[in-house]
C-alpha positions, -999 to 999 in steps of 0.1 A, spaced: 638 -899 14 626 -892 -15 609 -856 5 643 -847 25 660 -844 -8 641 -815 -23 651 -796 9 692 -802 7 698 -799 -29 682 -765 -25 701 -754 5 736 -764 -17 721 -748 -46 719 -716 -20 756 -720 -7 775 -733 -41 760 -699 -58 766 -664 -39 755 -649 -72 722 -660 -73 713 -650 -35 729 -615 -39 706 -616 -72 674 -625 -45 689 -600 -21 684 -572 -45 651 -575 -53 644 -576 -21 658 -543 -10 641 -526 -42 606 -539 -30 614 -523 2 623 -493 -12 669 -495 -4 685 -500 -37 724 -510 -36 747 -489 -50 752 -510 -78 712 -508 -87 712 -466 -76 734 -461 -101 720 -481 -135 685 -467 -123 704 -429 -129 719 -440 -165 679 -453 -170 657 -431 -152 653 -391 -160 660 -375 -128 634 -354 -108 640 -326 -80 620 -320 -56 605 -288 -49 584 -292 -18 586 -269 13 591 -276 40 563 -282 65 557 -270 98 566 -296 125 539 -307 144 528 -300 177 541 -336 199 523 -362 203 503 -351 167 502 -380 139 526 -364 113 514 -369 75 533 -365 43 521 -345 16 539 -358 -18 566 -335 -32 562 -311 -60 580 -326 -90 597 -302 -119 618 -315 -141 656 -304 -143 670 -287 -167 694 -318 -174 663 -334 -183 651 -306 -207 684 -298 -219 690 -299 -258 658 -307 -265 634 -279 -286 605 -270 -282 582 -272 -322 551 -245 -322 526 -253 -349 504 -222 -359 480 -223 -380 480 -216 -415 463 -174 -417 433 -176 -441 438 -147 -468 406 -144 -488 419 -130 -525 404 -92 -533 373 -87 -549 383 -80 -583 369 -58 -603 356 -65 -636 364 -44 -666 326 -26 -667 326 -18 -631 365 -2 -636 346 19 -664 317 22 -643 344 38 -616 362 58 -638 329 70 -650 320 84 -615 350 100 -607 353 122 -641 315 136 -632 325 143 -596 351 164 -613 331 177 -632 307 186 -611 331 201 -592 342 223 -616 313 233 -626 301 242 -598 334 265 -588 335 277 -623 304 287 -641 273 281 -617 253 305 -602 261 288 -563 292 307 -556 288 343 -570 301 373 -556 274 389 -540 287 411 -512 322 430 -509 333 439 -475 361 468 -474 380 474 -436 411 494 -426 404 528 -446 399 560 -427 408 588 -453 401 566 -486 363 561 -484 347 526 -490 329 541 -519 364 551 -537 377 513 -532 346 501 -541 345 522 -576 384 513 -584 381 478 -573 355 473 -602 348 437 -589 312 427 -605 281 414 -584 274 378 -596 304 368 -609 320 329 -599 347 340 -565 366 319 -580 370 332 -613 380 361 -598 413 380 -609 422 390 -573 457 403 -588 442 429 -606 414 438 -584 448 445 -562 464 465 -585 437 485 -589 432 495 -552 472 500 -550 467 531 -575 452 551 -547 478 576 -535 467 574 -503 467 532 -504 501 514 -487 488 477 -499 459 459 -501 447 423 -494 420 402 -506 406 372 -493 373 348 -503 344 344 -482 327 318 -491 303 312 -506 290 346 -515 323 378 -504 353 390 -513 370 407 -480 390 438 -492 421 449 -459 427 483 -473 462 496 -458 467 535 -459 496 556 -462 510 574 -423 514 612 -426 555 620 -416 560 653 -435 537 676 -445 558 695 -475 550 738 -482 541 742 -522 528 762 -548 496 765 -545 486 744 -508 513 715 -493 514 680 -498 515 659 -477 544 629 -473 543 598 -457 578 579 -439 594 571 -477 589 600 -492 560 599 -512 530 622 -515 496 608 -514 479 641 -506 475 676 -514 452 694 -492 450 733 -490 456 732 -450 484 717 -433 472 693 -414 479 694 -374 498 677 -358 524 666 -388 560 684 -389 557 713 -417 590 713 -437 598 745 -456 625 738 -482 645 770 -501 653 773 -529 692 770 -527 688 731 -508 684 714 -541 662 692 -556 632 688 -534 635 652 -534 671 654 -519 658 676 -489 626 645 -481 656 615 -483 678 643 -455 648 654 -432 631 619 -434 659 604 -419 669 634 -395 626 629 -382 637 589 -379 664 596 -353 644 609 -332 634 595 -304 595 591 -300 583 619 -276 605 647 -296 597 631 -333 561 642 -323 564 678 -309 583 686 -341 562 716 -349 580 729 -385 619 716 -402 636 741 -420 659 731 -446 686 761 -458 705 734 -472 714 693 -473 736 700 -448 718 724 -426 684 713 -411 668 730 -385 639 720 -361 612 739 -350 598 731 -310 568 743 -293 572 777 -279 601 787 -301 626 764 -298 650 755 -321 666 725 -327 700 732 -356 704 696 -364 732 703 -398 734 674 -416 714 632 -415 747 618 -407 757 612 -376 716 609 -359 716 587 -336 746 601 -313 727 634 -320 699 626 -308 713 613 -275 733 643 -271 700 667 -278 682 641 -248 708 654 -224 705 689 -231 671 689 -235 674 688 -197 684 724 -195 664 747 -203 672 766 -237 661 785 -264 682 763 -286 700 736 -290 731 730 -312 735 694 -318 757 697 -360 789 691 -341 777 661 -313 814 666 -301 807 702 -289 769 710 -287 757 743 -276 729 757 -259 715 793 -258 696 796 -227 666 809 -218 666 850 -213 668 858 -172 641 885 -160 656 920 -150 651 924 -116 654 957 -113 
């Protein structure tokens, strides 16, 4: 009897305590991989969830054994939500800059002052950067010797100490020089570039001629009128020469380029009576200097008809003098 009582006690215990049986079944189900609903809910609350990211493997051929590979697991966004990742950076090691001592600062300042003094001495006082050559360019009627004589540049003078403004003023005082430009060409050369005045008119004066540029400045007085430059003859009743020259300058400037080059002589009886002489004895009565652009256009059209005289003093009513026709008899 004593051997059979424990078995009955166990059976009765199992029958009268269903909760213990349920717990045993849950434990057995967890061991076999099939959790109940209550245990699955408690598992979701207690353990972090994982999602599978495994790709489906191609189907195995018939009869071939199936092989299962462990799925690739990645942590879901819910598991990492709210978490903060802290990055730790190593501190940057900074080396302190070396500091010069007072003696070092004095030595550095002394070196800079010495370099500055050497540069000043080299530029302004030494014989290393002195003028030993002067080049002249751009001159045609003014000789190079004349420019050098007027410039008064001393050979051996330091190039940096050369007073270029004074040299330019002396060269510009030459009547035929319109402008001058100086340039230092280191280490030993001074370059002088001259721009000469160009003749625009030749004024007949007592004892010879005066060559005038486009601004009316007389820069040469030859004994013979230069070829290719219009000769200006002014009567005594025309007034001052300067006023007549200015009026004639304006007339010549309004002429077409090809016609301007062919003007042989300009006669001014008065300021309002200017006549141009062209090659072959053809005259152009221009009148005053006003309305020059319109007169030039009218003259260009009139000259398509050969004539001995063209009158454009009144451009609205121009006139011509036809060439004389030969007598057929």
